[in-house]
mmCIF file of the N, C-alpha and C atoms, coordinates in Angstrom:
data_MODEL
# 
_entry.id   MODEL 
# 
loop_
_atom_site.group_PDB 
_atom_site.id 
_atom_site.type_symbol 
_atom_site.label_atom_id 
_atom_site.label_alt_id 
_atom_site.label_comp_id 
_atom_site.label_asym_id 
_atom_site.label_entity_id 
_atom_site.label_seq_id 
_atom_site.pdbx_PDB_ins_code 
_atom_site.Cartn_x 
_atom_site.Cartn_y 
_atom_site.Cartn_z 
_atom_site.occupancy 
_atom_site.B_iso_or_equiv 
_atom_site.pdbx_formal_charge 
_atom_site.auth_seq_id 
_atom_site.auth_comp_id 
_atom_site.auth_asym_id 
_atom_site.auth_atom_id 
_atom_site.pdbx_PDB_model_num 
ATOM 1   N N  . MET A 1 1  ? 55.764 90.440  -53.587 1.00 0.00 ? 1  MET A N  1 
ATOM 2   C CA . MET A 1 1  ? 55.869 91.320  -52.461 1.00 0.00 ? 1  MET A CA 1 
ATOM 3   C C  . MET A 1 1  ? 57.048 92.276  -52.667 1.00 0.00 ? 1  MET A C  1 
ATOM 4   N N  . ARG A 1 2  ? 58.166 91.727  -53.145 1.00 0.00 ? 2  ARG A N  1 
ATOM 5   C CA . ARG A 1 2  ? 59.329 92.577  -53.353 1.00 0.00 ? 2  ARG A CA 1 
ATOM 6   C C  . ARG A 1 2  ? 59.024 93.699  -54.345 1.00 0.00 ? 2  ARG A C  1 
ATOM 7   N N  . ARG A 1 3  ? 58.352 93.346  -55.429 1.00 0.00 ? 3  ARG A N  1 
ATOM 8   C CA . ARG A 1 3  ? 58.032 94.358  -56.445 1.00 0.00 ? 3  ARG A CA 1 
ATOM 9   C C  . ARG A 1 3  ? 57.094 95.413  -55.886 1.00 0.00 ? 3  ARG A C  1 
ATOM 10  N N  . CYS A 1 4  ? 56.146 95.003  -55.108 1.00 0.00 ? 4  CYS A N  1 
ATOM 11  C CA . CYS A 1 4  ? 55.209 95.944  -54.488 1.00 0.00 ? 4  CYS A CA 1 
ATOM 12  C C  . CYS A 1 4  ? 55.963 96.927  -53.593 1.00 0.00 ? 4  CYS A C  1 
ATOM 13  N N  . LEU A 1 5  ? 56.887 96.421  -52.790 1.00 0.00 ? 5  LEU A N  1 
ATOM 14  C CA . LEU A 1 5  ? 57.668 97.291  -51.913 1.00 0.00 ? 5  LEU A CA 1 
ATOM 15  C C  . LEU A 1 5  ? 58.565 98.230  -52.713 1.00 0.00 ? 5  LEU A C  1 
ATOM 16  N N  . GLU A 1 6  ? 59.108 97.736  -53.816 1.00 0.00 ? 6  GLU A N  1 
ATOM 17  C CA . GLU A 1 6  ? 59.917 98.593  -54.688 1.00 0.00 ? 6  GLU A CA 1 
ATOM 18  C C  . GLU A 1 6  ? 59.084 99.733  -55.257 1.00 0.00 ? 6  GLU A C  1 
ATOM 19  N N  . LEU A 1 7  ? 57.879 99.416  -55.702 1.00 0.00 ? 7  LEU A N  1 
ATOM 20  C CA . LEU A 1 7  ? 56.997 100.440 -56.255 1.00 0.00 ? 7  LEU A CA 1 
ATOM 21  C C  . LEU A 1 7  ? 56.590 101.462 -55.202 1.00 0.00 ? 7  LEU A C  1 
ATOM 22  N N  . LEU A 1 8  ? 56.322 101.002 -53.995 1.00 0.00 ? 8  LEU A N  1 
ATOM 23  C CA . LEU A 1 8  ? 56.004 101.927 -52.907 1.00 0.00 ? 8  LEU A CA 1 
ATOM 24  C C  . LEU A 1 8  ? 57.182 102.836 -52.599 1.00 0.00 ? 8  LEU A C  1 
ATOM 25  N N  . ALA A 1 9  ? 58.370 102.254 -52.530 1.00 0.00 ? 9  ALA A N  1 
ATOM 26  C CA . ALA A 1 9  ? 59.568 103.040 -52.209 1.00 0.00 ? 9  ALA A CA 1 
ATOM 27  C C  . ALA A 1 9  ? 59.874 104.076 -53.274 1.00 0.00 ? 9  ALA A C  1 
ATOM 28  N N  . SER A 1 10 ? 59.624 103.732 -54.531 1.00 0.00 ? 10 SER A N  1 
ATOM 29  C CA . SER A 1 10 ? 59.912 104.662 -55.625 1.00 0.00 ? 10 SER A CA 1 
ATOM 30  C C  . SER A 1 10 ? 58.819 105.718 -55.800 1.00 0.00 ? 10 SER A C  1 
ATOM 31  N N  . GLY A 1 11 ? 57.676 105.497 -55.167 1.00 0.00 ? 11 GLY A N  1 
ATOM 32  C CA . GLY A 1 11 ? 56.563 106.429 -55.320 1.00 0.00 ? 11 GLY A CA 1 
ATOM 33  C C  . GLY A 1 11 ? 55.685 106.138 -56.517 1.00 0.00 ? 11 GLY A C  1 
ATOM 34  N N  . ASP A 1 12 ? 55.975 105.043 -57.218 1.00 0.00 ? 12 ASP A N  1 
ATOM 35  C CA . ASP A 1 12 ? 55.178 104.681 -58.392 1.00 0.00 ? 12 ASP A CA 1 
ATOM 36  C C  . ASP A 1 12 ? 53.865 103.995 -58.032 1.00 0.00 ? 12 ASP A C  1 
ATOM 37  N N  . LEU A 1 13 ? 53.756 103.507 -56.820 1.00 0.00 ? 13 LEU A N  1 
ATOM 38  C CA . LEU A 1 13 ? 52.509 102.923 -56.342 1.00 0.00 ? 13 LEU A CA 1 
ATOM 39  C C  . LEU A 1 13 ? 51.987 103.814 -55.230 1.00 0.00 ? 13 LEU A C  1 
ATOM 40  N N  . LYS A 1 14 ? 50.836 104.374 -55.442 1.00 0.00 ? 14 LYS A N  1 
ATOM 41  C CA . LYS A 1 14 ? 50.257 105.302 -54.476 1.00 0.00 ? 14 LYS A CA 1 
ATOM 42  C C  . LYS A 1 14 ? 49.034 104.663 -53.826 1.00 0.00 ? 14 LYS A C  1 
ATOM 43  N N  . VAL A 1 15 ? 49.117 104.460 -52.525 1.00 0.00 ? 15 VAL A N  1 
ATOM 44  C CA . VAL A 1 15 ? 48.006 103.835 -51.819 1.00 0.00 ? 15 VAL A CA 1 
ATOM 45  C C  . VAL A 1 15 ? 47.091 104.865 -51.172 1.00 0.00 ? 15 VAL A C  1 
ATOM 46  N N  . GLY A 1 16 ? 47.552 106.085 -51.037 1.00 0.00 ? 16 GLY A N  1 
ATOM 47  C CA . GLY A 1 16 ? 46.748 107.127 -50.407 1.00 0.00 ? 16 GLY A CA 1 
ATOM 48  C C  . GLY A 1 16 ? 45.355 107.271 -50.989 1.00 0.00 ? 16 GLY A C  1 
ATOM 49  N N  . PRO A 1 17 ? 45.207 107.307 -52.314 1.00 0.00 ? 17 PRO A N  1 
ATOM 50  C CA . PRO A 1 17 ? 43.861 107.443 -52.892 1.00 0.00 ? 17 PRO A CA 1 
ATOM 51  C C  . PRO A 1 17 ? 42.943 106.252 -52.612 1.00 0.00 ? 17 PRO A C  1 
ATOM 52  N N  . LEU A 1 18 ? 43.520 105.122 -52.225 1.00 0.00 ? 18 LEU A N  1 
ATOM 53  C CA . LEU A 1 18 ? 42.707 103.945 -51.929 1.00 0.00 ? 18 LEU A CA 1 
ATOM 54  C C  . LEU A 1 18 ? 42.136 103.969 -50.524 1.00 0.00 ? 18 LEU A C  1 
ATOM 55  N N  . ILE A 1 19 ? 42.673 104.836 -49.662 1.00 0.00 ? 19 ILE A N  1 
ATOM 56  C CA . ILE A 1 19 ? 42.206 104.910 -48.279 1.00 0.00 ? 19 ILE A CA 1 
ATOM 57  C C  . ILE A 1 19 ? 41.016 105.861 -48.210 1.00 0.00 ? 19 ILE A C  1 
ATOM 58  N N  . THR A 1 20 ? 39.861 105.302 -47.959 1.00 0.00 ? 20 THR A N  1 
ATOM 59  C CA . THR A 1 20 ? 38.639 106.110 -47.935 1.00 0.00 ? 20 THR A CA 1 
ATOM 60  C C  . THR A 1 20 ? 38.224 106.495 -46.522 1.00 0.00 ? 20 THR A C  1 
ATOM 61  N N  . HIS A 1 21 ? 38.720 105.770 -45.517 1.00 0.00 ? 21 HIS A N  1 
ATOM 62  C CA . HIS A 1 21 ? 38.324 106.033 -44.141 1.00 0.00 ? 21 HIS A CA 1 
ATOM 63  C C  . HIS A 1 21 ? 39.499 105.824 -43.196 1.00 0.00 ? 21 HIS A C  1 
ATOM 64  N N  . THR A 1 22 ? 39.644 106.713 -42.243 1.00 0.00 ? 22 THR A N  1 
ATOM 65  C CA . THR A 1 22 ? 40.601 106.566 -41.158 1.00 0.00 ? 22 THR A CA 1 
ATOM 66  C C  . THR A 1 22 ? 39.807 106.487 -39.863 1.00 0.00 ? 22 THR A C  1 
ATOM 67  N N  . LEU A 1 23 ? 40.039 105.431 -39.114 1.00 0.00 ? 23 LEU A N  1 
ATOM 68  C CA . LEU A 1 23 ? 39.220 105.151 -37.939 1.00 0.00 ? 23 LEU A CA 1 
ATOM 69  C C  . LEU A 1 23 ? 40.056 105.152 -36.665 1.00 0.00 ? 23 LEU A C  1 
ATOM 70  N N  . THR A 1 24 ? 39.404 105.466 -35.563 1.00 0.00 ? 24 THR A N  1 
ATOM 71  C CA . THR A 1 24 ? 40.005 105.248 -34.256 1.00 0.00 ? 24 THR A CA 1 
ATOM 72  C C  . THR A 1 24 ? 39.672 103.814 -33.847 1.00 0.00 ? 24 THR A C  1 
ATOM 73  N N  . PRO A 1 25 ? 40.422 103.232 -32.926 1.00 0.00 ? 25 PRO A N  1 
ATOM 74  C CA . PRO A 1 25 ? 40.100 101.870 -32.491 1.00 0.00 ? 25 PRO A CA 1 
ATOM 75  C C  . PRO A 1 25 ? 38.675 101.743 -31.947 1.00 0.00 ? 25 PRO A C  1 
ATOM 76  N N  . GLN A 1 26 ? 38.158 102.801 -31.344 1.00 0.00 ? 26 GLN A N  1 
ATOM 77  C CA . GLN A 1 26 ? 36.804 102.760 -30.794 1.00 0.00 ? 26 GLN A CA 1 
ATOM 78  C C  . GLN A 1 26 ? 35.736 102.665 -31.882 1.00 0.00 ? 26 GLN A C  1 
ATOM 79  N N  . GLU A 1 27 ? 36.043 103.144 -33.074 1.00 0.00 ? 27 GLU A N  1 
ATOM 80  C CA . GLU A 1 27 ? 35.074 103.133 -34.165 1.00 0.00 ? 27 GLU A CA 1 
ATOM 81  C C  . GLU A 1 27 ? 35.000 101.797 -34.898 1.00 0.00 ? 27 GLU A C  1 
ATOM 82  N N  . VAL A 1 28 ? 36.008 100.956 -34.736 1.00 0.00 ? 28 VAL A N  1 
ATOM 83  C CA . VAL A 1 28 ? 36.118 99.731  -35.525 1.00 0.00 ? 28 VAL A CA 1 
ATOM 84  C C  . VAL A 1 28 ? 34.908 98.807  -35.403 1.00 0.00 ? 28 VAL A C  1 
ATOM 85  N N  . PRO A 1 29 ? 34.421 98.475  -34.205 1.00 0.00 ? 29 PRO A N  1 
ATOM 86  C CA . PRO A 1 29 ? 33.284 97.545  -34.143 1.00 0.00 ? 29 PRO A CA 1 
ATOM 87  C C  . PRO A 1 29 ? 32.070 98.018  -34.933 1.00 0.00 ? 29 PRO A C  1 
ATOM 88  N N  . GLY A 1 30 ? 31.730 99.284  -34.829 1.00 0.00 ? 30 GLY A N  1 
ATOM 89  C CA . GLY A 1 30 ? 30.574 99.802  -35.551 1.00 0.00 ? 30 GLY A CA 1 
ATOM 90  C C  . GLY A 1 30 ? 30.766 99.785  -37.055 1.00 0.00 ? 30 GLY A C  1 
ATOM 91  N N  . VAL A 1 31 ? 31.963 100.059 -37.485 1.00 0.00 ? 31 VAL A N  1 
ATOM 92  C CA . VAL A 1 31 ? 32.246 100.076 -38.922 1.00 0.00 ? 31 VAL A CA 1 
ATOM 93  C C  . VAL A 1 31 ? 32.174 98.664  -39.492 1.00 0.00 ? 31 VAL A C  1 
ATOM 94  N N  . PHE A 1 32 ? 32.694 97.686  -38.770 1.00 0.00 ? 32 PHE A N  1 
ATOM 95  C CA . PHE A 1 32 ? 32.604 96.315  -39.255 1.00 0.00 ? 32 PHE A CA 1 
ATOM 96  C C  . PHE A 1 32 ? 31.155 95.862  -39.352 1.00 0.00 ? 32 PHE A C  1 
ATOM 97  N N  . GLU A 1 33 ? 30.323 96.291  -38.437 1.00 0.00 ? 33 GLU A N  1 
ATOM 98  C CA . GLU A 1 33 ? 28.897 95.969  -38.533 1.00 0.00 ? 33 GLU A CA 1 
ATOM 99  C C  . GLU A 1 33 ? 28.300 96.583  -39.787 1.00 0.00 ? 33 GLU A C  1 
ATOM 100 N N  . GLN A 1 34 ? 28.672 97.822  -40.090 1.00 0.00 ? 34 GLN A N  1 
ATOM 101 C CA . GLN A 1 34 ? 28.181 98.479  -41.307 1.00 0.00 ? 34 GLN A CA 1 
ATOM 102 C C  . GLN A 1 34 ? 28.638 97.735  -42.552 1.00 0.00 ? 34 GLN A C  1 
ATOM 103 N N  . LEU A 1 35 ? 29.880 97.265  -42.553 1.00 0.00 ? 35 LEU A N  1 
ATOM 104 C CA . LEU A 1 35 ? 30.395 96.523  -43.699 1.00 0.00 ? 35 LEU A CA 1 
ATOM 105 C C  . LEU A 1 35 ? 29.635 95.216  -43.900 1.00 0.00 ? 35 LEU A C  1 
ATOM 106 N N  . ILE A 1 36 ? 29.359 94.522  -42.806 1.00 0.00 ? 36 ILE A N  1 
ATOM 107 C CA . ILE A 1 36 ? 28.635 93.255  -42.892 1.00 0.00 ? 36 ILE A CA 1 
ATOM 108 C C  . ILE A 1 36 ? 27.222 93.492  -43.432 1.00 0.00 ? 36 ILE A C  1 
ATOM 109 N N  . GLU A 1 37 ? 26.589 94.571  -42.988 1.00 0.00 ? 37 GLU A N  1 
ATOM 110 C CA . GLU A 1 37 ? 25.233 94.891  -43.431 1.00 0.00 ? 37 GLU A CA 1 
ATOM 111 C C  . GLU A 1 37 ? 25.220 95.446  -44.854 1.00 0.00 ? 37 GLU A C  1 
ATOM 112 N N  . GLY A 1 38 ? 26.378 95.892  -45.334 1.00 0.00 ? 38 GLY A N  1 
ATOM 113 C CA . GLY A 1 38 ? 26.447 96.470  -46.666 1.00 0.00 ? 38 GLY A CA 1 
ATOM 114 C C  . GLY A 1 38 ? 25.941 97.894  -46.717 1.00 0.00 ? 38 GLY A C  1 
ATOM 115 N N  . SER A 1 39 ? 25.840 98.556  -45.556 1.00 0.00 ? 39 SER A N  1 
ATOM 116 C CA . SER A 1 39 ? 25.275 99.904  -45.531 1.00 0.00 ? 39 SER A CA 1 
ATOM 117 C C  . SER A 1 39 ? 26.334 100.985 -45.750 1.00 0.00 ? 39 SER A C  1 
ATOM 118 N N  . GLU A 1 40 ? 27.594 100.620 -45.765 1.00 0.00 ? 40 GLU A N  1 
ATOM 119 C CA . GLU A 1 40 ? 28.657 101.598 -45.943 1.00 0.00 ? 40 GLU A CA 1 
ATOM 120 C C  . GLU A 1 40 ? 29.621 101.096 -47.008 1.00 0.00 ? 40 GLU A C  1 
ATOM 121 N N  . GLU A 1 41 ? 29.883 101.927 -47.997 1.00 0.00 ? 41 GLU A N  1 
ATOM 122 C CA . GLU A 1 41 ? 30.820 101.550 -49.044 1.00 0.00 ? 41 GLU A CA 1 
ATOM 123 C C  . GLU A 1 41 ? 32.206 102.083 -48.691 1.00 0.00 ? 41 GLU A C  1 
ATOM 124 N N  . MET A 1 42 ? 33.128 101.181 -48.526 1.00 0.00 ? 42 MET A N  1 
ATOM 125 C CA . MET A 1 42 ? 34.489 101.571 -48.172 1.00 0.00 ? 42 MET A CA 1 
ATOM 126 C C  . MET A 1 42 ? 35.463 100.853 -49.088 1.00 0.00 ? 42 MET A C  1 
ATOM 127 N N  . LEU A 1 43 ? 36.428 101.580 -49.574 1.00 0.00 ? 43 LEU A N  1 
ATOM 128 C CA . LEU A 1 43 ? 37.454 100.967 -50.402 1.00 0.00 ? 43 LEU A CA 1 
ATOM 129 C C  . LEU A 1 43 ? 38.614 100.505 -49.539 1.00 0.00 ? 43 LEU A C  1 
ATOM 130 N N  . GLY A 1 44 ? 39.086 101.379 -48.669 1.00 0.00 ? 44 GLY A N  1 
ATOM 131 C CA . GLY A 1 44 ? 40.202 101.034 -47.797 1.00 0.00 ? 44 GLY A CA 1 
ATOM 132 C C  . GLY A 1 44 ? 40.079 101.739 -46.460 1.00 0.00 ? 44 GLY A C  1 
ATOM 133 N N  . MET A 1 45 ? 40.426 101.015 -45.406 1.00 0.00 ? 45 MET A N  1 
ATOM 134 C CA . MET A 1 45 ? 40.357 101.585 -44.065 1.00 0.00 ? 45 MET A CA 1 
ATOM 135 C C  . MET A 1 45 ? 41.730 101.525 -43.413 1.00 0.00 ? 45 MET A C  1 
ATOM 136 N N  . VAL A 1 46 ? 42.019 102.548 -42.626 1.00 0.00 ? 46 VAL A N  1 
ATOM 137 C CA . VAL A 1 46 ? 43.229 102.570 -41.806 1.00 0.00 ? 46 VAL A CA 1 
ATOM 138 C C  . VAL A 1 46 ? 42.787 102.820 -40.382 1.00 0.00 ? 46 VAL A C  1 
ATOM 139 N N  . ILE A 1 47 ? 43.333 102.024 -39.470 1.00 0.00 ? 47 ILE A N  1 
ATOM 140 C CA . ILE A 1 47 ? 43.044 102.237 -38.055 1.00 0.00 ? 47 ILE A CA 1 
ATOM 141 C C  . ILE A 1 47 ? 44.195 103.019 -37.466 1.00 0.00 ? 47 ILE A C  1 
ATOM 142 N N  . ASP A 1 48 ? 43.890 104.179 -36.916 1.00 0.00 ? 48 ASP A N  1 
ATOM 143 C CA . ASP A 1 48 ? 44.897 105.039 -36.294 1.00 0.00 ? 48 ASP A CA 1 
ATOM 144 C C  . ASP A 1 48 ? 45.013 104.640 -34.828 1.00 0.00 ? 48 ASP A C  1 
ATOM 145 N N  . TRP A 1 49 ? 46.001 103.840 -34.511 1.00 0.00 ? 49 TRP A N  1 
ATOM 146 C CA . TRP A 1 49 ? 46.166 103.302 -33.165 1.00 0.00 ? 49 TRP A CA 1 
ATOM 147 C C  . TRP A 1 49 ? 46.766 104.335 -32.213 1.00 0.00 ? 49 TRP A C  1 
ATOM 148 N N  . GLN A 1 50 ? 47.162 105.470 -32.713 1.00 0.00 ? 50 GLN A N  1 
ATOM 149 C CA . GLN A 1 50 ? 47.748 106.497 -31.855 1.00 0.00 ? 50 GLN A CA 1 
ATOM 150 C C  . GLN A 1 50 ? 46.686 107.333 -31.145 1.00 0.00 ? 50 GLN A C  1 
ATOM 151 N N  . GLN A 1 51 ? 45.444 107.182 -31.532 1.00 0.00 ? 51 GLN A N  1 
ATOM 152 C CA . GLN A 1 51 ? 44.375 107.960 -30.910 1.00 0.00 ? 51 GLN A CA 1 
ATOM 153 C C  . GLN A 1 51 ? 43.796 107.240 -29.724 1.00 0.00 ? 51 GLN A C  1 
# 
């Protein structure tokens, strides 16, 4: 964990390209259903709780 945080802080580990979807809290239930069904390919999701 420490090494991961060091890499993030230095900019050597970039997570931005891994985020394929940004969701509002209202969208989460439907997206999880899609994931369970296998109908949507997602690498990484971020829930924007500010919306």
